[in-house]
C-alpha positions in Angstrom: 58.1 91.4 39.5 55.8 94.3 40.7 58.1 96.9 42.0 56.4 99.2 44.6 59.4 100.7 46.4 59.9 103.8 44.1 60.8 105.8 47.2 64.0 103.8 47.7 65.2 104.1 44.2 64.1 104.0 40.5 65.5 102.5 37.4 67.9 104.7 35.2 66.1 105.9 32.3 67.2 105.0 28.8 67.4 108.7 27.7 69.7 109.4 30.8 72.1 106.5 30.0 72.3 107.9 26.3 72.8 111.4 27.5 75.7 110.5 30.0 77.4 107.7 27.8 79.7 110.0 25.9 81.2 111.4 29.1 82.0 107.8 30.3 83.6 107.1 26.9 85.3 109.3 24.4 84.5 112.7 26.0 86.2 111.9 29.2 88.1 115.1 29.9 88.5 116.8 33.3 86.4 120.0 33.3 89.2 121.9 34.9 91.6 121.2 32.1 92.2 123.9 29.5 92.7 121.6 26.5 89.9 120.9 24.0 88.7 117.6 25.8 88.6 119.4 29.1 86.6 122.3 27.7 84.1 119.8 26.1 83.6 118.5 29.6 83.3 122.1 31.1 80.7 122.9 28.5 78.7 119.9 29.4 78.8 120.4 33.0 77.7 124.0 32.4 74.8 122.9 30.4 73.8 120.4 33.0 73.7 123.1 35.6 71.7 125.4 33.4 69.1 122.7 32.8 68.8 122.1 36.6 68.5 125.9 37.0 65.7 126.2 34.5 63.6 123.6 36.5 64.3 125.3 39.8 63.8 128.8 38.8 67.2 129.9 40.1 70.6 131.0 39.0 72.9 128.3 37.6 75.8 129.5 40.0 73.5 128.9 42.9 73.6 125.1 42.3 76.2 122.6 43.8 76.4 119.1 42.3 76.8 116.5 45.1 77.2 112.7 45.6 73.5 112.7 46.4 70.6 113.8 48.5 72.5 112.8 51.7 75.5 114.9 51.0 73.2 117.8 49.9 71.4 117.7 53.2 74.7 117.6 55.1 76.2 120.7 53.2 73.1 122.5 53.6 72.6 122.1 57.3 76.2 122.1 58.5 77.4 124.7 55.9 74.8 127.3 56.6 74.8 126.7 60.4 78.6 127.1 60.7 78.9 130.0 58.2 76.0 131.8 59.9 77.5 131.2 63.5 80.8 132.4 62.4 79.4 135.6 61.3 77.5 136.1 64.7 78.2 133.8 67.6 74.6 134.3 68.9 73.3 132.1 66.2 73.5 128.9 68.1 70.2 127.3 67.5 69.2 124.7 64.7 65.6 124.0 64.2 64.3 121.0 62.3 61.2 119.0 62.1 60.9 115.7 64.2 60.4 113.7 61.1 63.4 114.7 59.1 65.4 112.1 57.1 68.5 110.9 59.1 70.7 112.9 56.7 69.2 116.1 58.5 68.6 114.6 62.0 72.1 113.2 62.2 73.7 116.4 60.7 71.9 118.2 63.5 73.2 115.8 66.2 76.6 116.4 64.8 76.2 120.0 65.1 75.1 119.6 68.6 77.9 117.1 69.8 80.8 118.6 68.0 80.1 122.3 67.7 77.8 122.9 70.8 74.7 124.2 68.7 71.3 123.8 70.6 69.0 121.5 68.3 65.3 122.0 68.7 62.6 119.6 67.1 59.4 121.0 65.8 56.6 118.3 66.7 54.2 117.0 64.2 50.6 115.9 64.5 49.4 112.4 64.2 49.2 112.9 60.3 52.8 114.1 60.3 52.1 117.7 59.5 54.1 120.6 60.9 51.8 123.3 62.4 52.8 126.7 61.3 52.1 128.2 64.6 54.2 125.8 66.4 57.0 126.2 64.0 56.8 130.0 64.6 56.8 129.5 68.2 59.9 127.3 68.2 61.7 129.9 65.8 60.9 132.6 68.4 62.2 130.6 71.2 58.7 130.4 73.0 59.0 126.7 73.7 60.5 125.0 76.7 64.3 124.2 76.5 65.0 126.9 73.9 67.8 129.3 74.2 65.4 132.3 74.0 65.3 135.0 71.6 68.7 136.5 70.5 69.6 140.1 70.3 70.2 142.4 67.3 73.4 144.7 67.4 71.4 147.4 69.5 70.8 144.8 72.3 67.1 144.5 71.5 65.6 141.1 71.8 64.6 139.8 68.4 62.7 136.5 68.0 64.8 133.9 66.0 68.0 136.0 65.9 69.8 133.1 67.7 68.7 130.6 64.9 71.4 129.6 62.4 69.0 127.6 60.1 65.7 125.9 60.1 64.9 122.8 57.9 61.7 121.2 57.2 61.3 118.3 54.5 59.0 119.0 51.6 57.6 115.4 51.5 58.2 112.7 54.1 60.2 109.6 52.8 58.2 107.2 55.0 54.6 108.1 55.1 54.6 110.6 52.2 53.0 113.6 54.1 53.5 117.0 52.5 54.5 120.2 54.4 53.2 123.7 53.4 56.7 124.7 52.5 55.8 128.3 51.2 54.1 129.0 54.5 56.8 127.6 56.6 59.5 129.3 54.6 57.7 132.6 54.8 57.6 132.2 58.5 61.3 131.6 58.8 61.9 134.6 56.5 59.9 136.8 58.8 62.3 135.7 61.7 65.5 136.4 59.5 66.2 132.7 59.3 67.5 130.8 56.3 65.1 127.9 55.4 66.2 124.6 53.8 63.9 121.9 52.7 65.0 118.2 51.8 63.0 117.8 48.4 64.4 114.4 47.6 61.1 112.6 47.6 59.2 115.5 46.2 61.4 115.9 43.1 59.5 114.5 40.1 56.2 114.9 41.7 55.7 118.5 43.2 56.7 121.9 42.0 60.5 122.6 42.7 60.6 126.4 41.8 62.5 127.8 44.6 61.0 131.2 44.2 57.4 129.9 44.6 58.4 127.7 47.4 60.3 130.6 49.0 63.2 128.5 50.3 66.9 129.6 50.8 68.1 126.0 50.1 66.8 122.9 48.7 68.1 119.2 48.1 67.4 116.7 45.7 68.8 113.2 44.7 69.3 111.8 41.2 68.4 108.1 41.6 64.7 109.0 42.8 64.2 110.4 39.3 65.7 107.9 36.9 69.4 109.0 37.2 72.0 106.8 38.4 72.7 106.4 42.3 75.6 108.9 43.5 74.6 112.1 42.3 72.5 114.9 43.9 72.0 118.7 43.8 71.8 121.5 46.3 70.4 124.8 45.7 71.6 127.7 48.1 70.4 131.3 47.5 73.2 133.4 46.6 72.8 135.8 49.6 73.1 132.8 52.1 76.6 132.1 53.4 78.0 128.5 53.2 80.8 126.9 54.8 82.4 124.1 52.6 82.7 120.6 54.0 85.1 119.4 51.4 88.2 121.4 50.7 90.8 121.1 47.9 90.8 122.2 44.3 88.0 124.9 44.7 85.5 123.2 42.2 81.8 124.0 42.5 82.4 127.6 43.0 84.8 126.7 45.9 82.0 125.1 47.9 82.7 121.3 47.0 86.2 120.6 46.0 87.1 117.5 43.9 86.8 116.7 40.2 83.3 117.1 39.1 81.4 113.9 37.9 80.3 115.2 34.6 78.5 112.2 33.3 76.4 112.0 36.4 75.8 115.8 36.4 74.4 115.4 32.8 72.4 112.5 33.9 70.8 114.3 36.7 69.9 117.3 34.5 68.4 115.0 31.8 66.4 113.1 34.4 65.1 116.3 36.2 64.2 117.8 32.8 62.3 114.6 31.6 60.4 114.1 34.9 59.4 117.7 35.1 58.1 117.6 31.6 55.4 114.9 32.5 55.1 115.8 36.1 51.6 117.4 36.3 49.8 114.6 34.4 51.8 111.8 36.1 51.0 113.1 39.5 47.0 113.3 39.0 47.1 109.9 37.4 49.1 108.1 40.1 47.4 110.0 42.9 44.2 108.4 41.6 45.6 104.9 41.6 47.1 105.6 44.9 43.6 106.5 46.5 42.0 103.5 45.0 44.8 101.2 46.4 44.3 102.8 49.9 40.6 102.4 49.8 41.0 98.7 48.7 43.4 97.9 51.4 41.4 99.7 54.3 38.2 98.0 53.0 39.6 94.6 52.9 41.7 94.6 56.0 39.7 96.3 58.8 42.6 96.4 61.2 44.9 98.2 58.9 45.5 101.8 59.6 46.9 104.5 57.1 50.0 106.3 58.1 50.5 110.0 57.2 47.9 112.6 56.0 44.9 111.1 54.0 45.2 113.5 51.1 48.0 115.8 51.5 50.7 113.1 50.7 52.9 112.2 47.7 51.0 110.8 44.7 53.1 107.6 44.8 53.1 106.7 48.4 50.5 104.7 50.4 51.9 103.5 53.9 50.0 101.4 56.5 50.5 99.7 59.8 49.0 96.2 60.4 48.5 95.6 64.2 48.9 92.0 65.2 51.5 91.2 62.4 55.2 92.0 61.6 56.2 94.4 58.9 59.2 92.1 58.1 57.2 89.0 57.9 54.7 90.8 55.5 57.5 91.8 53.4 58.7 88.3 53.0 55.1 87.0 52.2 54.7 89.7 49.5 58.3 89.0 48.2 57.3 85.3 47.7 54.6 86.7 45.2 57.1 88.8 43.6 55.8 92.0 45.1 58.5 94.5 46.3 57.9 97.1 48.8 59.3 98.3 51.9 58.9 98.2 55.8 60.0 101.8 56.0 62.8 103.9 54.7 65.6 102.1 52.8 68.0 104.4 54.6 67.3 102.6 57.9 67.6 99.1 56.3 68.8 96.5 58.9 67.5 98.3 61.9 64.9 96.5 64.2 63.9 99.9 65.9 60.6 101.4 65.4 60.5 104.0 62.8 61.4 107.4 64.3 59.0 109.1 62.2 56.0 107.0 63.3 57.1 107.5 66.8 57.1 111.1 66.3 53.5 110.8 65.0 52.6 109.0 68.2 52.3 105.5 66.9 53.0 102.9 69.5 56.2 100.9 69.3 54.6 97.7 68.7 52.3 99.0 65.9 55.2 100.9 64.2 57.0 97.6 63.8 54.0 96.5 61.6 54.5 99.2 59.0 54.7 98.8 55.4 55.3 101.5 52.6 54.2 101.1 49.0 55.6 103.6 46.7 54.8 103.9 42.9 56.6 105.1 39.9 55.1 107.3 37.3 54.5 104.3 35.0 52.6 102.2 37.8 49.8 100.1 36.2 46.4 99.8 37.8 46.4 95.9 37.5 49.6 95.8 39.4 48.0 97.6 42.4 44.9 95.4 42.2 47.2 92.3 42.5 49.4 93.9 45.2 46.2 94.6 47.4 44.9 91.1 46.9 48.2 89.6 47.8 48.6 91.9 50.7 45.1 90.8 52.2 46.4 87.3 51.9 49.7 88.1 53.4 48.1 89.8 56.4 45.9 86.8 56.9 48.8 84.4 56.9 51.0 86.3 59.0 48.4 87.2 61.7 47.3 83.5 61.8 50.9 82.4 62.4 51.4 85.2 65.1 54.5 86.5 63.5 
């Protein structure tokens, strides 16, 4: 099997299994217990938090372990928006990009439907890039449909004063396009707006130092890094208010109640540390293989079109549309040859609707339904990509000839 769907998930690393194993067996204590077994668990949990903080360049107490990237996104968007509006009812706008992961887009929709927030989408260009000038205009309330600038305590209009939170993902999960997060975060800061970024796909490939990025909140997920499914992490700057979504025993600094999953926290910390150690070298190597794969596909399939930015993209993502075919049919043809890829985000599995990301980028509905995403792990081999390109050419010819 050639697995080219690493953006969906990655295998658990051997080192990660070994690190978490004691906390699934003899060191099974509850970190809230005061006896020795509980304190061993508490020490391991604190150590995991410190390891993650070292990679993100933040204080350990600014990190919250979650059940994954989806929960981290939900907690960031809902928690910050609700807390900020509770402090000032004028903060009633939520600003997100038009190509966010459903964890952000659906959270924004919830805030609109249930809590009456005004949600504004920042459009993207054909390559999926957010224009900083357009982002600034939306924050300032200059675009049609916005609530307009809020007011400070003196009654003076202040652009962005009515925005509770802004969120733009670091790297898109479908097309791999990267955003200039330091620039966008700086614009949000100049408007006095907390800035969150979904970095689930960026982790393991890009710099996660929250100070260099300038973000107020950042989400990551363990299973994209070689940790098990079911663990994630949210960074929230200490000065940013956050309303808990889960209440109870007061764990995770009172932000996320419930007995902590010590084994998975250790797993995430181990995976994050290991991926960061080899990140720069892997990114350069895989990006070169990605470019070779893209060139090969575009040369051999003249009707194919690359989706996302040509160069400012994740090292491990190559995504295309193949007009005149069907993305699902191509998947089946490739799977027959033991090549595993995706017709889009695994989070939208089972949906026959065209990708919301591609639609936001201006791709026609019929063309969007021909999309395929190839995503590579750090250990991808050049020969596998050569074979995948060859089988893709054959699959496109077969599916196109059959008219499906």
